[in-house]
C-alpha positions as CSV (number, residue, x, y, z in Angstrom):
1,M,113.8,92.7,88.1
2,E,110.8,93.9,89.8
3,P,107.5,94.4,87.7
4,R,106.2,97.9,86.9
5,W,102.7,98.4,87.8
6,M,99.9,100.4,86.2
7,A,96.8,100.8,88.5
8,D,93.6,101.8,86.6
9,E,91.2,104.1,88.4
10,M,89.3,101.8,90.6
11,L,92.5,100.7,92.1
12,G,94.1,104.2,93.5
13,R,94.5,103.0,97.1
14,L,96.0,99.7,95.8
15,A,98.7,101.7,93.8
16,R,99.6,104.0,97.1
17,Y,100.2,101.0,98.6
18,L,102.4,99.5,96.1
19,R,104.2,102.8,96.2
20,F,104.7,102.2,99.9
21,M,106.6,99.1,98.9
22,G,108.7,100.9,96.6
23,F,107.2,99.7,93.4
24,D,106.9,102.0,90.3
25,T,103.4,102.3,89.8
26,A,101.5,104.5,87.5
27,Y,98.0,105.3,88.7
28,A,95.6,105.5,85.8
29,R,93.3,108.4,87.1
30,G,90.6,110.0,84.9
31,W,92.0,108.1,81.7
32,T,90.4,106.3,78.9
33,D,90.6,102.5,78.6
34,H,92.5,103.3,75.3
35,E,95.0,105.7,77.2
36,V,95.3,102.9,79.8
37,R,96.3,100.6,77.1
38,A,98.6,102.5,75.3
39,R,100.6,103.7,78.1
40,T,100.4,100.1,79.9
41,Q,102.3,99.1,76.5
42,L,104.2,102.1,76.0
43,E,105.9,102.1,79.4
44,G,106.3,98.3,79.7
45,R,104.1,97.7,82.7
46,I,101.6,95.6,84.0
47,L,98.3,96.2,84.0
48,L,96.2,95.8,87.6
49,T,92.3,96.4,86.8
50,R,88.9,95.5,88.2
51,D,87.8,96.2,84.9
52,R,87.3,92.3,83.2
53,T,86.8,93.7,79.8
54,L,89.8,95.9,80.2
55,A,91.7,93.0,81.6
56,R,90.9,91.1,78.5
57,Q,91.7,93.6,76.3
58,T,95.3,93.9,77.5
59,P,98.1,91.4,77.0
60,G,99.7,90.8,80.2
61,A,96.8,92.6,82.7
62,V,96.0,91.2,86.1
63,G,92.5,90.9,86.8
64,L,91.7,91.4,90.6
65,C,88.4,90.4,92.1
66,A,88.8,91.9,95.5
67,T,87.2,95.1,96.6
68,D,89.4,95.7,99.7
69,I,92.8,96.1,100.2
70,D,93.8,93.4,101.9
71,G,92.0,91.1,99.4
72,Q,93.9,92.8,96.1
73,L,97.2,92.4,97.9
74,A,96.7,88.8,98.7
75,E,95.6,88.0,94.8
76,L,99.1,90.0,93.9
77,R,101.1,87.8,96.3
78,K,99.6,84.8,95.4
79,A,100.3,86.0,91.4
80,F,103.6,87.1,91.8
81,P,104.9,85.1,94.8
82,T,108.8,85.6,94.2
83,I,108.5,89.2,94.7
84,R,109.3,91.0,97.6
85,W,106.4,92.3,99.6
86,E,107.4,94.7,102.2
87,V,107.6,98.2,102.7
88,H,110.5,100.3,101.2
89,P,110.9,104.1,101.1
90,E,111.3,104.4,97.8
91,R,108.5,106.0,95.7
92,C,106.3,108.9,96.7
93,T,102.9,107.6,97.8
94,L,101.4,110.7,95.8
95,C,103.0,111.1,92.8
96,N,105.3,108.1,92.3
97,G,108.6,110.0,92.2
98,A,111.7,108.4,93.1
99,L,112.5,109.4,97.0
100,G,115.7,110.7,98.0
101,R,117.3,110.7,101.1
102,W,116.7,114.5,102.2
103,I,119.0,116.6,105.2
104,P,117.5,119.6,105.7
105,S,119.2,122.4,106.9
106,P,118.7,123.8,110.7
107,E,116.9,126.8,109.7
108,E,114.9,125.1,106.8
109,P,111.4,124.5,107.9
110,L,110.2,120.9,108.3
111,P,106.7,119.7,107.1
112,R,103.6,120.0,109.5
113,G,103.9,117.3,111.7
114,A,107.4,116.4,111.3
115,P,109.0,116.2,114.5
116,R,112.4,118.6,114.9
117,E,114.0,115.4,116.9
118,L,114.3,113.7,113.5
119,V,116.8,116.1,112.0
120,E,118.3,116.5,115.6
121,H,118.7,112.6,116.0
122,G,120.1,112.2,112.4
123,L,117.1,109.9,111.4
124,A,116.2,109.2,108.1
125,L,114.1,111.7,105.9
126,Y,113.0,111.2,102.3
127,R,111.8,113.8,100.0
128,C,110.2,113.7,96.8
129,P,111.9,115.6,94.2
130,D,108.7,116.0,91.6
131,C,106.0,117.0,94.5
132,R,108.6,118.0,97.2
133,H,106.4,115.7,99.6
134,V,108.5,114.6,102.6
135,Y,108.6,111.3,104.2
136,W,109.8,109.8,107.7
137,E,109.7,106.6,109.6
138,G,106.9,107.0,112.6
139,S,103.8,105.8,113.6
140,H,101.9,105.9,110.4
141,S,105.3,103.8,109.0
142,E,104.6,101.1,111.6
143,K,100.8,100.8,110.5
144,V,101.4,100.6,107.0
145,R,104.2,97.9,107.4
146,S,101.9,96.1,109.7
147,H,98.6,96.0,107.8
148,I,100.9,95.3,104.6
149,A,102.5,92.2,106.4
150,R,98.9,90.9,107.6
151,A,98.0,90.9,104.0
152,T,100.6,89.7,102.1
153,H,102.1,86.9,104.6
154,P,99.0,84.9,105.8
155,S,99.3,83.1,109.3
156,G,101.5,80.1,108.5
157,A,103.1,81.4,104.8
């Protein structure tokens, strides 16, 4: 079973990257330390934090040292070497909702920037049922995939 994460307020970018990889990742934006600890325990999550005090006060928390996304991903890979570290379109990067395959009707408007050819060629579109954000494979997906691969699979690993 894959871990369910709780990223504290200092790790918003990491939360989005973990969601790109399909991980159920809550983001504790604007929460007090007490709220973070309580929700982490209540929801059965692993807290990811750069706050040393919060890490010490939360059982099972992972304290990260790196300030950049590459370093943070590398630290997580080292702490959890057996889980998959690759992009999976399963989670909304905005709200953490579970994505579902979406086939728009011909008259339904596509989101800004989504090429109509995606629908015409039957390529996968995914939509979040919670916030309605739409995702598709494009150049942005390749950039994210490449970035995650570099950070989590260093040369020779």
